[in-house]
C-alpha positions as CSV (number, residue, x, y, z in Angstrom):
1,M,-21.2,-13.2,13.7
2,G,-24.4,-11.2,13.0
3,T,-22.7,-9.0,10.4
4,T,-21.9,-9.1,6.7
5,F,-18.1,-8.9,7.4
6,D,-16.7,-11.8,5.3
7,P,-13.3,-11.1,3.7
8,W,-13.7,-14.1,1.4
9,S,-17.1,-13.2,0.0
10,P,-17.4,-11.8,-3.5
11,E,-20.3,-9.6,-2.3
12,F,-18.2,-8.2,0.6
13,L,-15.2,-7.6,-1.7
14,A,-17.4,-5.8,-4.2
15,D,-18.4,-3.3,-1.5
16,P,-17.1,-3.8,2.1
17,Y,-18.2,-0.4,3.4
18,P,-21.7,-1.3,4.6
19,A,-20.2,-4.2,6.6
20,Y,-17.7,-1.8,8.2
21,A,-20.6,0.5,9.1
22,E,-22.3,-2.5,10.9
23,L,-19.0,-3.3,12.7
24,R,-18.7,0.3,13.9
25,A,-22.3,0.2,15.2
26,R,-21.6,-3.1,16.9
27,G,-18.7,-1.9,19.0
28,R,-15.2,-0.7,19.3
29,V,-13.5,-4.2,19.2
30,I,-15.0,-7.4,17.9
31,R,-13.7,-10.9,18.0
32,Y,-13.5,-12.6,14.6
33,E,-12.9,-16.3,14.9
34,P,-12.2,-17.2,11.2
35,T,-8.9,-15.2,11.3
36,D,-8.3,-15.5,15.1
37,Q,-8.2,-11.6,15.3
38,W,-9.8,-8.7,17.1
39,L,-11.3,-6.3,14.6
40,V,-11.0,-2.6,15.4
41,P,-13.2,-0.4,13.2
42,H,-13.3,3.1,14.6
43,H,-10.9,5.9,13.5
44,A,-10.0,7.1,17.1
45,D,-9.1,3.6,18.2
46,V,-7.1,2.7,15.0
47,S,-5.2,6.0,15.2
48,A,-4.4,5.6,18.9
49,L,-3.4,1.9,18.6
50,L,-1.0,2.7,15.7
51,R,0.9,4.7,18.2
52,D,0.6,2.3,21.2
53,R,3.9,0.8,22.1
54,R,2.1,-2.1,23.8
55,L,1.5,-3.3,20.2
56,G,4.0,-4.3,17.6
57,R,4.3,-5.5,14.0
58,T,6.5,-8.2,15.4
59,Y,6.9,-9.9,18.8
60,Q,10.2,-11.5,18.2
61,H,12.2,-8.6,19.6
62,R,10.7,-9.6,23.0
63,F,9.4,-13.2,22.8
64,S,10.1,-16.5,21.1
65,H,7.2,-18.0,19.2
66,E,6.6,-20.5,22.0
67,E,6.6,-17.8,24.7
68,F,4.1,-15.8,22.7
69,G,1.8,-18.8,22.2
70,R,2.4,-18.9,18.4
71,T,3.7,-21.5,16.0
72,A,6.9,-20.8,14.2
73,P,6.5,-20.5,10.4
74,P,7.2,-23.6,8.4
75,P,10.9,-24.0,7.5
76,E,10.2,-23.9,3.8
77,H,8.9,-20.3,4.2
78,E,12.3,-19.1,5.6
79,P,13.4,-17.1,2.5
80,F,10.2,-15.0,2.7
81,H,10.5,-14.4,6.4
82,T,14.2,-13.5,6.2
83,L,13.4,-10.9,3.6
84,N,10.2,-9.7,5.3
85,D,11.6,-9.7,8.9
86,H,14.5,-7.4,8.1
87,G,12.4,-4.6,6.6
88,M,11.1,-1.6,8.5
89,L,7.5,-2.6,8.1
90,D,7.9,-5.7,10.3
91,L,10.4,-4.4,12.8
92,E,10.0,-2.6,16.1
93,P,12.4,-0.3,18.0
94,P,15.3,-0.3,18.5
95,D,15.9,-2.0,15.1
96,H,13.1,-0.1,13.3
97,T,14.4,3.2,14.7
98,R,18.0,2.5,13.5
99,I,17.0,1.3,10.0
100,R,14.4,4.0,9.4
101,R,17.0,6.7,10.5
102,L,19.6,5.3,8.1
103,V,17.1,4.9,5.2
104,S,15.8,8.4,5.8
105,K,19.3,9.8,5.2
106,A,19.1,8.3,1.7
107,F,15.4,8.7,1.0
108,T,15.0,12.4,1.6
109,P,12.4,15.0,0.4
110,R,15.0,16.3,-1.9
111,T,15.4,12.8,-3.4
112,V,11.7,12.7,-4.1
113,E,11.7,16.3,-5.5
114,R,14.4,15.4,-7.9
115,L,12.1,12.8,-9.4
116,R,9.2,15.2,-10.1
117,E,10.2,16.0,-13.7
118,Y,10.8,12.3,-14.4
119,V,7.5,11.2,-12.9
120,H,5.4,13.8,-14.8
121,G,7.2,13.1,-18.0
122,L,6.7,9.4,-17.7
123,A,3.0,9.9,-16.8
124,D,2.5,12.1,-19.9
125,S,4.2,9.4,-22.1
126,L,2.2,6.5,-20.8
127,V,-1.1,8.4,-21.1
128,G,-0.1,9.7,-24.5
129,A,0.3,6.1,-25.7
130,L,-3.1,5.2,-24.2
131,V,-4.7,8.0,-26.1
132,A,-2.9,7.1,-29.3
133,A,-4.3,3.6,-29.0
134,G,-7.8,4.9,-28.4
135,G,-7.9,3.4,-25.0
136,G,-6.8,0.2,-23.2
137,D,-6.3,-1.1,-19.7
138,L,-5.7,1.8,-17.4
139,L,-4.1,-0.6,-14.9
140,A,-1.6,-2.3,-17.2
141,D,-1.0,0.7,-19.4
142,V,-0.6,3.5,-16.9
143,A,-1.3,2.7,-13.2
144,E,1.2,-0.2,-13.0
145,P,4.2,0.8,-15.2
146,L,4.4,4.3,-13.6
147,P,5.3,3.4,-10.0
148,V,7.3,0.4,-11.0
149,A,9.5,2.5,-13.3
150,V,9.8,5.3,-10.7
151,I,10.9,2.9,-7.9
152,A,13.3,1.2,-10.3
153,E,14.7,4.5,-11.3
154,L,15.0,5.6,-7.7
155,L,16.8,2.3,-6.8
156,G,19.0,2.4,-9.9
157,I,17.7,-0.8,-11.4
158,P,18.6,-0.8,-15.2
159,E,15.7,-0.8,-17.6
160,A,16.7,-4.1,-19.0
161,D,16.3,-5.7,-15.6
162,R,12.8,-4.3,-14.7
163,G,10.6,-7.0,-16.2
164,P,10.4,-9.4,-13.2
165,L,9.9,-6.6,-10.7
166,R,6.1,-6.5,-10.8
167,P,5.6,-10.3,-10.8
168,W,8.1,-10.6,-7.9
169,S,6.2,-7.9,-6.0
170,A,2.8,-9.4,-6.6
171,D,3.9,-12.9,-5.5
172,I,5.6,-11.6,-2.3
173,C,2.5,-9.5,-1.4
174,G,0.3,-12.5,-1.7
175,M,1.6,-13.5,1.7
176,Y,0.0,-10.4,3.3
177,E,-3.5,-11.7,2.6
178,L,-5.5,-13.4,5.3
179,N,-4.6,-17.2,5.5
180,P,-2.6,-17.5,2.3
181,S,-2.8,-20.9,0.6
182,P,0.3,-23.2,0.2
183,E,0.4,-22.2,-3.5
184,V,0.5,-18.5,-2.7
185,A,3.2,-19.1,-0.1
186,A,5.3,-21.2,-2.5
187,R,5.2,-18.3,-5.1
188,A,6.1,-15.8,-2.4
189,V,9.1,-17.9,-1.3
190,R,10.3,-18.3,-4.9
191,A,10.0,-14.6,-5.6
192,S,11.8,-13.8,-2.3
193,V,14.8,-15.9,-3.3
194,E,15.0,-14.6,-6.9
195,F,14.5,-10.9,-5.9
196,S,17.0,-11.2,-3.1
197,E,19.6,-12.8,-5.4
198,Y,19.2,-10.1,-8.0
199,L,19.5,-7.3,-5.4
200,R,22.6,-8.9,-3.9
201,G,24.3,-8.7,-7.2
202,L,23.2,-5.1,-7.8
203,I,24.5,-4.1,-4.3
204,A,27.9,-5.7,-5.1
205,A,28.0,-3.8,-8.4
206,R,27.2,-0.5,-6.6
207,R,29.8,-1.1,-3.9
208,A,32.4,-1.4,-6.7
209,E,31.0,1.5,-8.7
210,P,28.6,3.8,-6.8
211,G,26.0,5.7,-8.8
212,D,23.5,8.5,-8.1
213,D,20.8,6.1,-6.9
214,L,19.1,4.9,-3.7
215,I,21.0,1.6,-3.6
216,S,24.3,3.5,-3.6
217,A,23.0,6.0,-1.0
218,L,21.9,3.1,1.3
219,I,25.4,1.6,1.0
220,A,26.9,4.9,2.0
221,A,24.3,5.8,4.7
222,H,25.9,5.7,8.2
223,D,25.3,7.2,11.6
224,E,28.0,7.3,14.2
225,G,29.6,4.3,12.5
226,D,26.3,2.4,12.2
227,R,25.5,1.1,8.7
228,L,22.8,-1.1,7.1
229,T,23.6,-4.7,6.7
230,E,23.3,-6.3,3.2
231,Q,20.1,-8.1,4.2
232,E,18.7,-4.8,5.6
233,M,19.4,-3.1,2.3
234,I,17.8,-5.9,0.3
235,S,14.7,-5.9,2.5
236,T,14.5,-2.1,2.3
237,A,14.7,-2.2,-1.5
238,V,12.0,-4.8,-1.7
239,L,9.8,-3.0,0.8
240,L,10.0,0.2,-1.2
241,L,9.0,-1.6,-4.4
242,N,6.2,-3.6,-2.8
243,A,4.7,-0.9,-0.6
244,G,5.7,1.8,-3.1
245,H,3.8,0.5,-6.1
246,E,1.2,-2.1,-4.9
247,A,-0.7,0.6,-3.0
248,T,-0.2,3.2,-5.7
249,V,-1.5,0.9,-8.5
250,N,-4.6,0.1,-6.4
251,A,-5.1,3.7,-5.4
252,T,-5.0,4.8,-9.0
253,T,-7.5,2.2,-10.3
254,N,-9.8,2.4,-7.3
255,G,-9.8,6.1,-7.6
256,W,-10.6,6.2,-11.3
257,L,-13.4,3.7,-10.9
258,A,-14.8,6.0,-8.1
259,L,-14.6,8.9,-10.5
260,F,-16.4,7.1,-13.2
261,E,-19.1,6.2,-10.7
262,H,-19.4,9.8,-9.7
263,P,-19.5,11.8,-13.0
264,E,-20.4,15.0,-11.3
265,Q,-17.2,14.8,-9.3
266,L,-15.2,13.9,-12.3
267,G,-16.6,16.8,-14.2
268,L,-15.8,19.1,-11.3
269,L,-12.2,17.9,-11.3
270,R,-11.8,18.2,-15.1
271,S,-13.0,21.9,-14.9
272,D,-10.6,22.7,-12.0
273,L,-7.2,20.9,-11.9
274,S,-6.3,22.8,-8.8
275,L,-8.5,20.2,-7.0
276,I,-6.0,17.4,-7.8
277,P,-4.2,17.5,-4.3
278,T,-7.5,17.3,-2.4
279,A,-8.9,14.8,-4.9
280,V,-5.9,12.5,-4.3
281,E,-6.5,12.6,-0.5
282,E,-10.2,12.0,-0.9
283,L,-9.8,9.1,-3.3
284,L,-7.3,7.5,-0.9
285,R,-9.9,7.8,1.9
286,Y,-13.0,6.9,-0.2
287,D,-11.8,3.4,-1.4
288,T,-8.8,2.6,0.7
289,P,-6.1,0.6,-1.1
290,L,-4.8,-1.1,2.1
291,Q,-7.9,-2.2,4.0
292,L,-6.2,-3.3,7.3
293,F,-3.0,-3.3,9.2
294,E,-2.2,-6.0,11.8
295,R,-0.6,-5.5,15.2
296,W,0.4,-8.1,17.8
297,V,-0.5,-7.4,21.4
298,L,2.8,-7.4,23.4
299,D,1.2,-6.6,26.7
300,D,-2.4,-6.9,27.8
301,I,-4.5,-4.0,26.8
302,E,-8.1,-2.9,27.6
303,L,-10.3,-1.5,24.9
304,A,-13.9,-0.4,25.5
305,G,-14.0,-2.6,28.7
306,T,-12.6,-5.6,26.9
307,T,-9.3,-7.1,28.0
308,I,-7.2,-8.2,25.0
309,P,-4.4,-10.5,26.1
310,R,-0.8,-10.7,25.2
311,G,-0.4,-12.9,22.1
312,A,-3.6,-11.7,20.4
313,E,-3.6,-10.1,17.0
314,L,-5.5,-6.9,16.2
315,A,-6.8,-6.1,12.7
316,L,-6.8,-2.3,12.5
317,L,-9.4,-1.6,9.8
318,F,-8.1,1.4,7.9
319,A,-10.9,1.4,5.4
320,S,-13.6,1.4,8.2
321,A,-11.7,4.1,10.0
322,N,-11.7,6.2,6.8
323,H,-15.5,6.0,6.8
324,D,-16.1,6.8,10.4
325,E,-19.2,9.0,10.8
326,T,-17.8,10.6,13.9
327,V,-14.8,11.9,12.0
328,F,-15.8,12.5,8.4
329,D,-18.9,14.4,7.3
330,A,-21.0,12.2,5.0
331,P,-18.3,9.6,4.7
332,T,-20.0,7.5,2.0
333,T,-20.1,10.6,-0.3
334,L,-17.2,11.2,-2.6
335,N,-16.3,14.9,-2.1
336,L,-13.2,16.0,-4.0
337,T,-13.3,19.4,-2.3
338,R,-13.1,17.8,1.2
339,K,-10.7,19.9,3.3
340,D,-10.8,18.2,6.7
341,N,-9.6,14.8,5.7
342,P,-7.5,13.0,8.4
343,H,-7.5,9.7,6.6
344,I,-5.0,7.0,7.7
345,S,-4.3,5.4,4.4
346,F,-0.6,5.9,4.9
347,S,-0.8,4.5,8.5
348,A,0.4,6.6,11.5
349,G,3.0,6.7,14.2
350,T,6.2,4.8,14.0
351,H,5.2,3.0,10.8
352,Y,3.9,6.0,8.9
353,C,4.6,5.4,5.2
354,I,8.1,6.6,4.4
355,G,7.1,6.9,0.7
356,A,3.9,8.9,1.2
357,A,5.3,12.0,-0.5
358,L,6.4,9.9,-3.5
359,A,3.0,8.2,-3.7
360,R,1.3,11.5,-3.7
361,L,3.6,12.8,-6.5
362,E,2.8,9.7,-8.6
363,L,-0.9,9.8,-8.0
364,G,-1.1,13.5,-8.8
365,A,1.0,13.2,-11.9
366,S,-1.0,10.3,-13.5
367,M,-4.3,12.1,-12.6
368,E,-3.1,15.4,-14.2
369,A,-2.0,13.6,-17.3
370,L,-5.2,11.7,-17.7
371,L,-7.4,14.8,-17.1
372,T,-5.5,16.9,-19.6
373,L,-4.5,14.4,-22.3
374,A,-7.6,12.2,-22.1
375,P,-10.5,14.6,-21.2
376,S,-13.1,12.2,-22.7
377,L,-11.9,9.1,-20.9
378,T,-14.7,6.7,-20.2
379,L,-15.1,3.2,-18.7
380,A,-15.3,0.6,-21.4
381,T,-16.4,-2.5,-19.4
382,E,-17.4,-3.2,-15.8
383,P,-14.1,-4.2,-14.0
384,T,-13.5,-7.2,-11.9
385,R,-12.2,-7.0,-8.3
386,K,-9.1,-8.9,-7.3
387,P,-9.9,-11.7,-4.9
388,G,-7.7,-10.4,-2.1
389,F,-9.1,-8.4,0.8
390,V,-6.1,-6.7,2.5
391,M,-4.9,-5.1,-0.7
392,R,-8.0,-3.8,-2.4
393,G,-7.7,-3.4,-6.2
394,L,-8.9,-4.4,-9.6
395,E,-7.9,-7.1,-12.1
396,E,-8.1,-4.5,-14.9
397,L,-9.7,-1.2,-15.8
398,K,-10.6,-1.1,-19.5
399,V,-11.2,2.5,-20.8
400,T,-11.9,4.2,-24.0
401,V,-10.7,7.6,-25.2
402,G,-13.3,9.6,-27.1
403,G,-15.7,6.6,-27.6
404,D,-18.9,5.5,-25.9
405,G,-18.2,4.0,-22.6
406,V,-20.4,2.4,-20.0
407,R,-19.7,5.3,-17.6
408,G,-18.0,8.7,-17.6
409,C,-18.8,12.2,-18.7
């Protein structure tokens, strides 16, 4: 292909941003045979295409698999697709509009604001335990338990039931990688069945005895007699957990690794906590947790003189768009004071992340707790990247508190 873009290469996964720069220099749309996709690397194109109604996350509202020139998923994958295909992320209007409207009635800014005290208290508790231990794995000890607990609290999942949530989510999200293996697919199917069965029981319990939680609010949500089906409620709850914590975990660990790699920026942040809001946005831009978002071409489109036919799939490269030189001044530089920062880490258009406000709250809370309670936090060992490309994150992030680390200030 004449570029270093290779989503299965350890070298690429370690630092994909030079390859993205090569793609942007090469053109606005590039055919990539290994994944049978068209790569779109520029910010203006990605932003516009996210709003283009000739594209869709699904095509099944207009075409059968055969009509669209695609092969139907294997029957054994059906539990995953039933779960996935009834969630907002993989629906298009009018179903997407109806479900998002109903979910928005339950998942309001006031709902998020009510969680503020809980989120900050939990962040302080988790970081406090990390400090008391003299360090540990920032991913397992802080980044992961915080959003899982918050989403579980929001949904009304009892503490005793929360253990399987993270494994279920991780297994389901494996299907969003490029060309998942049969083993990954089998784990996703199993997790889909188990998680759906659990939520079906929880929904039944909340129907009998409503509580002050999102599951109860989803049951009650209606609009001119329209309500969510049970499957739509299940798919919504799973989507909120998966999207609501996978990206937040990765954003936290990617962000702290970037801070350790830029001690002058970390020092600036430690000296001025008012920078936390702009720091959160810059870290989301600098090392994007969701590297791409896919769209099906529902009607022929033309991009930069290239006709892309109906039935093709576009890979909208969020991470490349977030480093576009025509939009961001010195995009390869981490600048926590960056004010003009139109990153698209939360997507755009119809599918803009409904949980963006909650994610920002969680990221800000954990950052504030770590900066104030662990001011001498340092990196203990060089971390290892997860092998996946689409969801960019770390296997672990070992840190020390007050000791000699390999990086930090």
